[in-house]
All heavy atoms as an XYZ file, in Angstrom:
895
protein
N       0.817     -1.193      0.000
C       0.000      0.000      0.000
C       0.864      1.261      0.000
O       0.614      2.185     -0.738
C      -0.924     -0.043      1.219
C      -1.939      1.036      1.219
S      -3.182      0.650      0.002
C      -4.508      1.582      0.607
N       1.876      1.279      0.856
C       2.773      2.440      0.924
C       3.524      2.597     -0.388
O       3.794      3.714     -0.834
C       3.741      2.295      2.089
N       3.872      1.478     -1.004
C       4.594      1.517     -2.272
C       3.715      2.127     -3.358
O       4.196      2.900     -4.187
C       5.020      0.096     -2.662
C       5.828      0.056     -3.914
S       7.382      0.865     -3.635
C       8.426     -0.128     -4.600
N       2.443      1.827     -3.365
C       1.511      2.364     -4.360
C       1.404      3.880     -4.216
O       1.364      4.610     -5.208
C       0.145      1.716     -4.221
N       1.380      4.404     -2.974
C       1.312      5.849     -2.753
C       2.591      6.527     -3.240
O       2.556      7.599     -3.826
C       1.088      6.156     -1.270
C      -0.303      5.870     -0.796
C      -0.459      6.287      0.648
C      -1.872      6.027      1.129
N      -2.063      6.434      2.509
N       3.723      5.905     -2.997
C       5.008      6.470     -3.426
C       5.091      6.506     -4.944
O       5.570      7.485     -5.515
C       6.171      5.634     -2.851
O       6.052      5.584     -1.447
C       7.509      6.234     -3.228
N       4.646      5.468     -5.601
C       4.714      5.398     -7.044
C       3.830      6.429     -7.739
O       4.098      6.812     -8.870
C       4.358      3.990     -7.528
C       5.391      2.905     -7.211
C       4.895      1.550     -7.681
C       6.731      3.222     -7.853
N       2.790      6.905     -7.057
C       1.926      7.920     -7.651
C       2.679      9.229     -7.867
O       2.367      9.994     -8.759
C       0.713      8.196     -6.756
C      -0.336      7.136     -6.817
C      -1.580      7.582     -6.139
N      -1.271      8.117     -4.800
C      -2.175      8.504     -3.930
N      -3.444      8.430     -4.235
N      -1.827      8.966     -2.759
N       3.676      9.513     -7.041
C       4.403     10.780     -7.123
C       5.597     10.727     -8.077
O       6.155     11.763     -8.420
C       4.871     11.211     -5.726
C       3.741     11.579     -4.833
C       3.330     10.740     -3.815
C       3.053     12.779     -5.026
C       2.278     11.077     -2.997
C       2.000     13.131     -4.214
C       1.599     12.276     -3.188
N       5.983      9.565     -8.532
C       7.141      9.447     -9.424
C       6.941     10.241    -10.723
O       7.823     11.015    -11.107
C       7.483      7.964     -9.697
C       8.522      7.839    -10.807
C       7.980      7.301     -8.421
N       5.797     10.124    -11.416
C       5.626     10.926    -12.636
C       5.664     12.436    -12.358
O       6.226     13.200    -13.134
C       4.256     10.505    -13.169
C       4.002      9.177    -12.566
C       4.691      9.194    -11.233
N       5.102     12.856    -11.241
C       5.089     14.272    -10.889
C       6.512     14.782    -10.635
O       6.916     15.828    -11.147
C       4.212     14.499     -9.654
C       4.108     15.943     -9.169
C       3.456     16.816    -10.232
C       3.345     16.004     -7.871
N       7.294     14.041     -9.878
C       8.663     14.431     -9.575
C       9.508     14.410    -10.851
O      10.294     15.329    -11.103
C       9.270     13.505     -8.497
C      10.753     13.756     -8.328
C       8.541     13.698     -7.173
N       9.340     13.403    -11.670
C      10.083     13.310    -12.929
C       9.755     14.498    -13.834
O      10.651     15.107    -14.427
C       9.760     11.989    -13.649
O      10.032     10.906    -12.765
C      10.577     11.837    -14.915
N       8.495     14.829    -13.929
C       8.082     15.975    -14.741
C       8.708     17.259    -14.213
O       9.219     18.077    -14.985
C       6.548     16.098    -14.752
O       5.994     14.890    -15.256
C       6.105     17.269    -15.613
N       8.685     17.453    -12.909
C       9.277     18.644    -12.299
C      10.772     18.725    -12.619
O      11.280     19.784    -12.984
C       9.058     18.635    -10.781
C       9.766     19.764    -10.096
C       9.273     21.054    -10.161
C      10.944     19.536     -9.399
C       9.927     22.104     -9.535
C      11.612     20.569     -8.772
C      11.105     21.866     -8.842
N      11.480     17.635    -12.512
C      12.916     17.615    -12.785
C      13.184     17.957    -14.249
O      14.080     18.745    -14.551
C      13.535     16.253    -12.402
C      13.522     16.096    -10.871
C      14.944     16.104    -12.950
C      13.890     14.716    -10.381
N      12.417     17.391    -15.162
C      12.598     17.672    -16.586
C      12.345     19.150    -16.881
O      13.115     19.791    -17.599
C      11.695     16.766    -17.442
C      12.188     15.314    -17.351
C      11.646     17.243    -18.894
C      11.255     14.304    -17.958
N      11.292     19.721    -16.330
C      10.992     21.144    -16.545
C      12.100     22.012    -15.965
O      12.570     22.961    -16.600
C       9.620     21.514    -15.935
C       8.504     20.850    -16.747
C       9.434     23.024    -15.894
C       7.132     20.966    -16.122
N      12.552     21.693    -14.766
C      13.615     22.466    -14.121
C      14.893     22.446    -14.960
O      15.513     23.480    -15.200
C      13.891     21.922    -12.715
C      15.018     22.624    -12.029
C      14.837     23.884    -11.487
C      16.265     22.030    -11.926
C      15.876     24.542    -10.856
C      17.316     22.680    -11.302
C      17.110     23.943    -10.769
N      15.282     21.286    -15.443
C      16.504     21.166    -16.248
C      16.360     21.933    -17.559
O      17.276     22.648    -17.968
C      16.851     19.686    -16.501
C      17.307     19.034    -15.182
C      17.921     19.537    -17.572
C      17.478     17.538    -15.253
N      15.216     21.840    -18.209
C      15.040     22.536    -19.490
C      15.047     24.048    -19.308
O      15.609     24.778    -20.116
C      13.775     22.078    -20.200
O      12.637     22.463    -19.463
N      14.448     24.550    -18.238
C      14.473     25.988    -17.970
C      15.897     26.435    -17.666
O      16.354     27.469    -18.143
C      13.518     26.352    -16.813
C      12.068     26.207    -17.276
C      13.779     27.776    -16.318
C      11.051     26.356    -16.173
N      16.611     25.663    -16.891
C      17.986     26.003    -16.549
C      18.857     26.047    -17.795
O      19.664     26.955    -17.975
C      18.562     24.982    -15.553
O      17.725     24.960    -14.396
C      19.971     25.344    -15.151
N      18.684     25.110    -18.685
C      19.496     25.052    -19.895
C      19.164     26.214    -20.834
O      20.052     26.853    -21.378
C      19.304     23.702    -20.619
C      19.955     22.591    -19.800
C      19.878     23.742    -22.029
C      19.658     21.208    -20.299
N      17.882     26.519    -21.014
C      17.500     27.530    -22.000
C      17.548     28.958    -21.484
O      17.843     29.870    -22.240
C      16.091     27.260    -22.555
O      15.161     27.249    -21.467
C      16.035     25.959    -23.302
N      17.272     29.178    -20.194
C      17.178     30.549    -19.699
C      18.139     30.867    -18.566
O      18.376     32.030    -18.291
C      15.762     30.838    -19.199
C      14.750     30.741    -20.273
N      14.690     31.630    -21.317
C      13.767     29.841    -20.489
C      13.707     31.299    -22.110
N      13.133     30.213    -21.644
N      18.658     29.884    -17.927
C      19.420     30.133    -16.718
C      20.905     30.109    -16.901
O      21.614     29.644    -16.039
N      21.402     30.596    -18.047
C      22.838     30.544    -18.206
C      23.486     31.441    -17.161
O      22.965     32.472    -16.778
C      23.258     30.869    -19.634
C      23.599     32.286    -19.916
N      24.513     33.000    -19.197
C      23.171     33.115    -20.873
C      24.630     34.201    -19.681
N      23.815     34.301    -20.693
N      24.613     31.021    -16.695
C      25.288     31.704    -15.609
C      25.864     33.009    -16.116
O      26.534     33.057    -17.135
C      26.433     30.815    -15.056
C      27.170     31.513    -13.944
C      25.877     29.490    -14.589
N      25.562     34.092    -15.405
C      26.140     35.372    -15.797
C      27.600     35.402    -15.399
O      28.028     34.747    -14.462
C      25.403     36.540    -15.126
O      25.409     36.322    -13.725
C      23.982     36.655    -15.629
N      28.341     36.165    -16.136
C      29.777     36.236    -15.932
C      30.108     36.849    -14.583
O      29.524     37.839    -14.172
C      30.391     37.087    -17.034
O      31.730     37.374    -16.729
N      31.060     36.235    -13.883
C      31.553     36.826    -12.651
C      32.937     37.421    -12.857
O      33.520     37.993    -11.951
C      31.578     35.793    -11.504
C      32.429     34.589    -11.868
C      30.177     35.379    -11.124
C      32.689     33.647    -10.728
N      33.447     37.312    -14.086
C      34.733     37.906    -14.418
C      34.563     39.418    -14.499
O      33.678     39.889    -15.198
C      35.237     37.375    -15.782
O      35.277     35.960    -15.743
C      36.601     37.929    -16.114
N      35.404     40.179    -13.788
C      35.272     41.642    -13.876
C      35.594     42.117    -15.287
O      36.604     41.738    -15.868
C      36.276     42.170    -12.858
C      37.145     41.024    -12.500
C      36.465     39.770    -12.897
N      34.699     42.927    -15.828
C      34.863     43.422    -17.188
C      34.676     44.927    -17.209
O      33.936     45.477    -16.420
C      33.821     42.791    -18.102
C      34.096     41.369    -18.425
C      33.165     40.880    -19.531
N      33.717     39.716    -20.158
C      33.782     38.525    -19.576
N      33.321     38.364    -18.366
N      34.317     37.500    -20.199
N      35.360     45.555    -18.155
C      35.104     46.956    -18.443
C      35.111     47.112    -19.954
O      35.500     46.199    -20.687
C      36.111     47.865    -17.755
C      37.559     47.580    -18.031
C      38.420     48.500    -17.175
C      39.870     48.093    -17.246
N      40.721     48.936    -16.433
N      34.665     48.259    -20.411
C      34.572     48.481    -21.850
C      35.943     48.870    -22.393
O      36.617     49.746    -21.846
C      33.529     49.571    -22.172
C      33.506     49.869    -23.671
C      32.148     49.128    -21.707
N      36.330     48.180    -23.444
C      37.579     48.464    -24.155
C      37.247     48.911    -25.568
O      36.286     48.425    -26.171
C      38.460     47.217    -24.238
C      39.159     46.865    -22.958
C      38.508     46.161    -21.956
C      40.488     47.238    -22.749
C      39.160     45.828    -20.774
C      41.143     46.907    -21.569
C      40.475     46.209    -20.584
O      41.119     45.891    -19.421
N      38.061     49.820    -26.092
C      37.958     50.229    -27.486
C      38.977     49.428    -28.276
O      40.140     49.329    -27.873
C      38.234     51.720    -27.628
C      37.319     52.629    -26.806
C      37.716     54.075    -27.004
C      35.868     52.408    -27.156
N      38.527     48.853    -29.366
C      39.374     47.981    -30.181
C      39.427     48.570    -31.587
O      38.396     48.757    -32.222
C      38.802     46.546    -30.228
C      39.689     45.642    -31.060
C      38.591     45.993    -28.819
N      40.640     48.873    -32.059
C      40.814     49.401    -33.405
C      41.528     48.371    -34.261
O      42.484     47.737    -33.819
C      41.566     50.735    -33.361
C      40.741     51.810    -32.721
C      40.914     52.130    -31.389
C      39.758     52.465    -33.447
C      40.126     53.096    -30.786
C      38.967     53.435    -32.851
C      39.149     53.752    -31.513
N      41.047     48.236    -35.503
C      41.485     47.153    -36.379
C      42.099     47.675    -37.666
O      41.775     48.776    -38.120
C      40.281     46.274    -36.733
C      39.455     45.740    -35.572
C      38.172     45.118    -36.086
C      40.257     44.752    -34.761
N      42.942     46.870    -38.257
C      43.459     47.124    -39.601
C      42.413     46.566    -40.561
O      42.254     45.348    -40.685
C      44.806     46.413    -39.786
C      45.426     46.653    -41.149
O      44.698     47.089    -42.074
O      46.626     46.395    -41.288
N      41.693     47.450    -41.236
C      40.568     47.012    -42.073
C      41.022     46.205    -43.287
O      40.202     45.553    -43.924
C      39.732     48.209    -42.516
O      40.529     49.100    -43.267
N      42.310     46.228    -43.599
C      42.797     45.404    -44.705
C      42.953     43.945    -44.281
O      42.994     43.053    -45.120
C      44.125     45.955    -45.232
C      43.964     47.301    -45.902
C      45.271     47.841    -46.445
O      46.274     47.091    -46.491
O      45.288     49.014    -46.825
N      43.039     43.707    -42.977
C      43.187     42.343    -42.471
C      41.870     41.832    -41.882
O      41.467     40.697    -42.128
C      44.312     42.274    -41.408
C      45.645     42.669    -42.046
C      44.385     40.891    -40.770
C      46.797     42.777    -41.082
N      41.193     42.682    -41.109
C      39.920     42.302    -40.488
C      38.855     43.280    -40.975
O      38.949     44.473    -40.720
C      40.006     42.342    -38.948
C      41.090     41.392    -38.451
C      38.654     41.997    -38.325
C      41.379     41.506    -36.965
N      37.831     42.795    -41.678
C      36.796     43.701    -42.192
C      36.058     44.415    -41.059
O      35.891     43.876    -39.966
C      35.836     42.774    -42.949
C      36.434     41.432    -42.952
C      37.572     41.410    -41.986
N      35.624     45.622    -41.341
C      34.886     46.396    -40.340
C      33.395     46.108    -40.455
O      32.607     46.958    -40.852
C      35.165     47.886    -40.505
O      34.571     48.588    -39.441
N      33.033     44.888    -40.120
C      31.630     44.472    -40.145
C      31.280     43.833    -38.807
O      32.153     43.300    -38.116
C      31.366     43.443    -41.263
O      32.124     42.250    -40.979
C      31.752     43.988    -42.629
N      30.016     43.902    -38.468
C      29.588     43.309    -37.198
C      29.889     41.808    -37.140
O      30.397     41.328    -36.127
C      28.108     43.586    -36.956
C      27.632     43.120    -35.595
C      26.219     43.548    -35.309
C      25.809     43.128    -33.918
N      24.467     43.617    -33.573
N      29.614     41.022    -38.186
C      29.948     39.593    -38.126
C      31.440     39.343    -37.883
O      31.806     38.435    -37.139
C      29.494     39.051    -39.481
C      28.422     39.987    -39.927
C      28.847     41.336    -39.410
N      32.300     40.162    -38.509
C      33.740     39.996    -38.300
C      34.119     40.322    -36.853
O      34.943     39.629    -36.250
C      34.519     40.883    -39.262
N      33.509     41.347    -36.294
C      33.779     41.717    -34.901
C      33.319     40.611    -33.949
O      34.028     40.267    -33.001
C      33.098     43.037    -34.549
C      33.586     44.191    -35.362
N      32.917     45.387    -35.415
C      34.672     44.335    -36.169
C      33.572     46.222    -36.206
N      34.636     45.593    -36.682
N      32.143     40.063    -34.198
C      31.630     38.980    -33.347
C      32.522     37.746    -33.442
O      32.803     37.100    -32.432
C      30.182     38.644    -33.721
C      29.145     39.730    -33.402
C      27.790     39.357    -33.997
C      29.034     39.979    -31.912
N      32.976     37.418    -34.648
C      33.879     36.262    -34.810
C      35.197     36.480    -34.090
O      35.744     35.558    -33.486
C      34.126     35.967    -36.290
C      32.952     35.286    -36.940
O      32.167     34.617    -36.282
N      32.817     35.458    -38.240
N      35.716     37.696    -34.139
C      36.949     38.023    -33.438
C      36.763     37.887    -31.928
O      37.600     37.305    -31.237
C      37.395     39.441    -33.809
C      38.731     39.913    -33.282
C      39.867     39.027    -33.785
C      38.971     41.362    -33.704
N      35.656     38.403    -31.421
C      35.372     38.288    -29.986
C      35.218     36.830    -29.563
O      35.647     36.446    -28.474
C      34.108     39.079    -29.628
C      34.267     40.593    -29.598
C      32.909     41.268    -29.486
C      35.174     41.008    -28.441
N      34.623     36.026    -30.426
C      34.413     34.610    -30.115
C      35.735     33.904    -29.814
O      35.786     32.983    -29.009
C      33.696     33.934    -31.284
C      33.160     32.561    -30.977
C      32.520     31.911    -32.198
C      31.388     32.744    -32.729
N      30.691     32.126    -33.864
N      36.817     34.360    -30.420
C      38.112     33.700    -30.225
C      38.751     34.012    -28.874
O      39.645     33.293    -28.452
C      39.115     34.082    -31.338
O      39.408     35.475    -31.248
C      38.585     33.734    -32.705
N      38.304     35.078    -28.195
C      38.959     35.466    -26.941
C      38.066     35.395    -25.708
O      38.569     35.332    -24.592
C      39.566     36.892    -27.028
C      40.612     36.966    -28.118
C      38.508     37.950    -27.205
N      36.760     35.420    -25.892
C      35.858     35.460    -24.729
C      35.851     34.133    -23.980
O      35.907     33.072    -24.587
C      34.442     35.830    -25.169
C      34.297     37.248    -25.697
C      32.906     37.461    -26.257
C      34.598     38.273    -24.613
N      35.749     34.239    -22.652
C      35.809     33.038    -21.819
C      34.456     32.586    -21.301
O      34.178     31.409    -21.285
C      36.761     33.285    -20.652
C      38.167     33.545    -21.113
C      39.077     33.975    -19.977
O      38.647     34.122    -18.841
N      40.337     34.178    -20.281
N      33.611     33.511    -20.859
C      32.372     33.054    -20.235
C      31.143     33.897    -20.559
O      30.141     33.822    -19.868
C      32.542     32.926    -18.712
C      33.009     34.218    -18.067
O      33.209     35.208    -18.787
O      33.177     34.236    -16.842
N      31.215     34.694    -21.618
C      30.029     35.371    -22.135
C      30.053     35.253    -23.656
O      31.077     34.961    -24.248
C      29.934     36.858    -21.698
C      31.076     37.700    -22.282
C      29.866     36.992    -20.195
C      30.914     39.197    -22.035
N      28.914     35.503    -24.255
C      28.824     35.405    -25.707
C      29.324     36.697    -26.360
O      29.325     37.755    -25.718
C      27.373     35.162    -26.163
O      26.593     36.322    -25.849
C      26.781     33.921    -25.502
N      29.730     36.630    -27.614
C      30.137     37.847    -28.315
C      29.029     38.910    -28.337
O      29.296     40.094    -28.216
C      30.453     37.359    -29.730
C      30.836     35.931    -29.549
C      29.966     35.434    -28.423
N      27.794     38.472    -28.470
C      26.662     39.407    -28.489
C      26.516     40.131    -27.155
O      26.132     41.300    -27.114
C      25.356     38.673    -28.843
C      25.304     38.157    -30.270
C      26.071     36.856    -30.490
O      26.508     36.217    -29.506
O      26.255     36.476    -31.649
N      26.801     39.441    -26.047
C      26.743     40.074    -24.729
C      27.900     41.044    -24.528
O      27.778     42.027    -23.808
C      26.789     39.017    -23.614
C      25.561     38.155    -23.537
C      25.742     36.986    -22.578
O      26.791     36.308    -22.641
O      24.832     36.767    -21.761
N      29.016     40.761    -25.159
C      30.223     41.572    -24.989
C      30.209     42.836    -25.845
O      30.617     43.906    -25.390
C      31.456     40.733    -25.337
O      32.625     41.516    -25.325
N      29.749     42.728    -27.079
C      29.814     43.847    -28.020
C      28.940     45.007    -27.556
O      27.752     44.848    -27.298
C      29.381     43.394    -29.420
C      29.583     44.390    -30.537
C      31.070     44.675    -30.759
C      28.959     43.877    -31.817
N      29.538     46.181    -27.433
C      28.815     47.371    -26.990
C      28.458     48.249    -28.178
O      27.342     48.751    -28.274
C      29.666     48.180    -25.975
C      28.991     49.480    -25.601
C      29.952     47.340    -24.737
N      29.406     48.438    -29.091
C      29.169     49.347    -30.214
C      30.100     49.002    -31.373
O      31.257     48.658    -31.163
C      29.418     50.792    -29.767
C      28.980     51.822    -30.766
C      27.647     52.164    -30.894
C      29.902     52.440    -31.597
C      27.235     53.107    -31.829
C      29.507     53.388    -32.538
C      28.172     53.708    -32.635
O      27.764     54.631    -33.561
N      29.578     49.100    -32.597
C      30.367     48.960    -33.821
C      30.613     50.347    -34.383
O      29.668     51.096    -34.609
C      29.589     48.170    -34.893
C      29.687     46.694    -34.696
O      30.811     46.185    -34.636
O      28.628     46.054    -34.625
N      31.864     50.678    -34.602
C      32.192     51.963    -35.203
C      32.196     51.829    -36.716
O      32.815     50.925    -37.266
C      33.560     52.466    -34.717
C      33.550     52.809    -33.250
C      34.081     51.939    -32.307
C      32.980     53.995    -32.813
C      34.046     52.249    -30.958
C      32.943     54.312    -31.469
C      33.485     53.438    -30.546
O      33.446     53.744    -29.224
N      31.511     52.721    -37.401
C      31.454     52.701    -38.861
C      32.450     53.690    -39.460
O      32.954     53.480    -40.536
C      30.037     53.040    -39.350
C      29.008     52.038    -38.903
C      29.231     50.712    -39.585
N      28.294     49.746    -39.039
C      28.544     48.467    -38.984
N      29.671     47.987    -39.421
N      27.666     47.641    -38.476
N      32.708     54.791    -38.757
C      33.607     55.806    -39.309
C      35.070     55.371    -39.232
O      35.909     55.852    -39.968
C      33.433     57.130    -38.566
O      33.703     56.950    -37.197
N      35.347     54.465    -38.336
C      36.692     53.908    -38.205
C      36.546     52.404    -38.044
O      35.490     51.916    -37.650
C      37.443     54.536    -37.010
O      38.763     54.009    -36.962
C      36.753     54.256    -35.706
N      37.556     51.672    -38.316
C      37.473     50.226    -38.235
C      37.707     49.793    -36.789
O      38.844     49.753    -36.320
C      38.514     49.595    -39.160
O      38.370     48.191    -39.136
N      36.625     49.499    -36.090
C      36.769     49.077    -34.715
C      35.437     48.891    -34.025
O      34.373     49.025    -34.630
N      35.524     48.596    -32.738
C      34.327     48.374    -31.940
C      34.649     48.564    -30.470
O      35.812     48.653    -30.077
C      33.752     46.975    -32.185
C      34.699     45.834    -31.895
C      34.712     45.227    -30.645
C      35.560     45.355    -32.867
C      35.569     44.177    -30.377
C      36.419     44.300    -32.608
C      36.427     43.709    -31.357
N      33.610     48.645    -29.659
C      33.741     48.693    -28.204
C      33.132     47.410    -27.662
O      32.087     46.961    -28.141
C      33.019     49.910    -27.640
N      33.816     46.820    -26.682
C      33.328     45.552    -26.127
C      33.681     45.452    -24.656
O      34.691     46.007    -24.209
C      33.930     44.381    -26.883
N      32.836     44.733    -23.913
C      33.111     44.447    -22.506
C      34.065     43.258    -22.440
O      33.723     42.160    -22.899
C      31.813     44.135    -21.756
C      30.897     45.340    -21.619
C      29.616     44.977    -20.907
C      28.630     44.517    -21.961
N      27.300     44.243    -21.463
N      35.257     43.498    -21.888
C      36.293     42.464    -21.833
C      36.945     42.440    -20.464
O      37.019     43.458    -19.784
C      37.381     42.755    -22.876
C      36.966     42.885    -24.332
C      38.098     43.464    -25.153
C      36.532     41.538    -24.873
N      37.462     41.280    -20.101
C      38.319     41.196    -18.930
C      39.707     41.650    -19.359
O      40.010     41.760    -20.551
C      38.375     39.756    -18.400
O      39.078     38.936    -19.312
N      40.575     41.906    -18.407
C      41.938     42.327    -18.733
C      42.659     41.244    -19.546
O      43.366     41.537    -20.511
C      42.709     42.636    -17.453
C      44.057     43.256    -17.704
C      44.763     43.675    -16.423
O      44.096     43.835    -15.391
O      45.989     43.828    -16.473
N      42.452     39.990    -19.169
C      43.083     38.870    -19.880
C      42.585     38.789    -21.319
O      43.368     38.594    -22.252
C      42.790     37.542    -19.146
O      43.242     37.662    -17.804
C      43.448     36.369    -19.826
N      41.274     38.932    -21.506
C      40.703     38.883    -22.856
C      41.221     40.042    -23.705
O      41.520     39.868    -24.888
C      39.178     38.915    -22.776
C      38.580     37.668    -22.162
C      37.143     37.831    -21.723
O      36.657     38.971    -21.568
O      36.480     36.789    -21.514
N      41.352     41.227    -23.096
C      41.858     42.391    -23.826
C      43.300     42.160    -24.282
O      43.662     42.478    -25.420
C      41.768     43.635    -22.951
N      44.129     41.590    -23.399
C      45.519     41.301    -23.765
C      45.590     40.273    -24.888
O      46.379     40.402    -25.820
C      46.303     40.814    -22.549
C      46.614     41.912    -21.563
C      47.352     41.373    -20.364
C      47.612     42.485    -19.351
N      48.271     41.983    -18.141
N      44.752     39.255    -24.803
C      44.721     38.230    -25.856
C      44.282     38.842    -27.183
O      44.877     38.569    -28.232
C      43.800     37.095    -25.432
C      43.778     35.944    -26.384
N      42.740     35.065    -26.441
C      44.638     35.525    -27.343
C      42.966     34.167    -27.386
N      44.106     34.430    -27.945
N      43.249     39.665    -27.140
C      42.747     40.313    -28.344
C      43.824     41.196    -28.979
O      44.003     41.205    -30.197
C      41.508     41.140    -28.006
C      40.700     41.712    -29.153
C      40.188     40.617    -30.067
C      39.547     42.525    -28.612
N      44.579     41.910    -28.151
C      45.625     42.810    -28.647
C      46.740     42.053    -29.371
O      47.435     42.632    -30.210
C      46.204     43.623    -27.498
N      46.891     40.777    -29.075
C      47.967     39.991    -29.693
C      47.594     39.403    -31.054
O      48.436     38.813    -31.726
C      48.387     38.851    -28.749
O      47.374     37.865    -28.685
N      46.353     39.583    -31.475
C      45.881     39.003    -32.738
C      46.270     39.891    -33.910
O      46.146     41.120    -33.852
C      44.352     38.790    -32.678
C      44.017     37.749    -31.608
C      43.803     38.382    -34.044
C      42.549     37.561    -31.364
N      46.743     39.260    -34.983
C      47.127     39.993    -36.190
C      45.912     40.735    -36.744
O      44.836     40.157    -36.888
C      47.673     39.024    -37.241
C      48.140     39.710    -38.496
C      48.686     38.723    -39.493
C      49.122     39.485    -40.739
N      49.715     38.610    -41.725
N      46.111     42.001    -37.037
C      45.026     42.828    -37.561
C      44.408     43.720    -36.508
O      43.668     44.638    -36.833
N      44.707     43.455    -35.234
C      44.228     44.318    -34.148
C      45.313     45.361    -33.906
O      46.441     45.033    -33.554
C      43.940     43.510    -32.867
C      43.543     44.448    -31.722
C      42.842     42.486    -33.114
N      44.986     46.628    -34.143
C      45.963     47.701    -34.005
C      46.138     48.145    -32.553
O      47.256     48.397    -32.110
C      45.560     48.904    -34.864
C      45.453     48.644    -36.368
C      44.945     49.886    -37.078
C      46.801     48.206    -36.915
N      45.030     48.272    -31.822
C      45.132     48.677    -30.419
C      43.887     48.271    -29.658
O      42.796     48.155    -30.214
C      45.342     50.194    -30.302
O      44.216     50.891    -30.782
N      44.089     48.043    -28.365
C      43.006     47.720    -27.437
C      43.303     48.509    -26.165
O      44.354     48.327    -25.563
C      42.961     46.209    -27.110
C      41.857     45.909    -26.111
C      42.778     45.386    -28.374
N      42.393     49.404    -25.811
C      42.625     50.158    -24.582
C      41.298     50.440    -23.888
O      40.255     50.506    -24.526
C      43.413     51.451    -24.852
C      42.783     52.377    -25.846
C      41.914     53.375    -25.440
C      43.066     52.260    -27.198
C      41.344     54.234    -26.355
C      42.493     53.115    -28.115
C      41.631     54.109    -27.694
N      41.365     50.612    -22.553
C      40.132     50.832    -21.793
C      39.454     52.141    -22.197
O      40.128     53.142    -22.460
C      40.590     50.914    -20.338
C      41.988     50.433    -20.318
C      42.532     50.562    -21.695
N      38.140     52.109    -22.259
C      37.364     53.306    -22.513
C      37.469     54.215    -21.294
O      37.424     53.742    -20.160
C      35.899     52.928    -22.770
C      35.054     54.114    -23.158
O      35.509     55.004    -23.853
N      33.816     54.108    -22.720
N      37.635     55.496    -21.526
C      37.701     56.452    -20.429
C      36.648     57.526    -20.631
O      36.487     58.037    -21.741
C      39.078     57.116    -20.349
C      40.184     56.164    -20.006
C      41.531     56.860    -19.958
O      41.716     57.913    -20.522
N      42.456     56.247    -19.255
N      35.974     57.874    -19.551
C      35.013     58.962    -19.598
C      35.771     60.239    -19.265
O      36.459     60.322    -18.245
C      33.871     58.741    -18.584
C      32.927     59.926    -18.579
C      33.129     57.447    -18.916
N      35.672     61.223    -20.136
C      36.347     62.497    -19.934
C      35.288     63.581    -19.797
O      34.383     63.687    -20.609
C      37.275     62.818    -21.135
C      37.952     64.158    -20.941
C      38.304     61.718    -21.320
N      35.413     64.384    -18.739
C      34.492     65.493    -18.504
C      35.188     66.779    -18.931
O      36.192     67.182    -18.350
C      34.099     65.568    -17.027
C      33.388     64.333    -16.563
N      32.061     64.121    -16.802
C      33.843     63.233    -15.904
C      31.707     62.954    -16.298
N      32.762     62.388    -15.750
N      34.665     67.409    -19.945
C      35.293     68.617    -20.474
C      35.131     69.819    -19.560
O      35.902     70.771    -19.639
C      34.741     68.944    -21.868
C      34.991     67.866    -22.928
C      34.322     68.263    -24.230
C      36.468     67.633    -23.121
N      34.155     69.795    -18.702
C      33.927     70.938    -17.810
C      34.683     70.838    -16.492
O      34.546     71.663    -15.621
C      32.436     71.092    -17.531
C      31.845     69.885    -16.845
O      32.435     68.789    -16.955
O      30.795     70.018    -16.193
N      35.512     69.818    -16.335
C      36.298     69.626    -15.106
C      37.776     69.548    -15.456
O      38.145     69.026    -16.496
C      35.885     68.346    -14.405
C      34.446     68.374    -13.958
C      34.111     67.143    -13.174
N      32.659     67.039    -13.072
C      32.004     65.938    -13.047
N      32.636     64.782    -13.115
N      30.692     65.917    -12.954
N      38.630     70.029    -14.543
C      40.068     69.941    -14.807
C      40.590     68.515    -14.754
O      40.079     67.640    -14.210
C      40.699     70.772    -13.711
C      39.619     71.112    -12.738
C      38.313     70.729    -13.340
């Protein structure tokens, strides 16, 4: 009798576990705990095209725990480059790639202050 009562809950528990795992996989990706700041990245357009797909592919080669889409902040059209959220290690790695001219932290400058 006790076994029959226990067996009634097996489908319910199994269903709950399956739903929990599927939600975790599709929506619960772990957010990055790596400290990041915005870096400006300038490229040699003769080696790396100044297009969003090229920038995303370049970021894909250096990012550790976030997607290129999460990292990319802005694509510059007037110059060959982009702004992206990177860790210090990722920025150094990116700077070592052929076709990357410079990688440096974005700085906010206030013109009305000394």
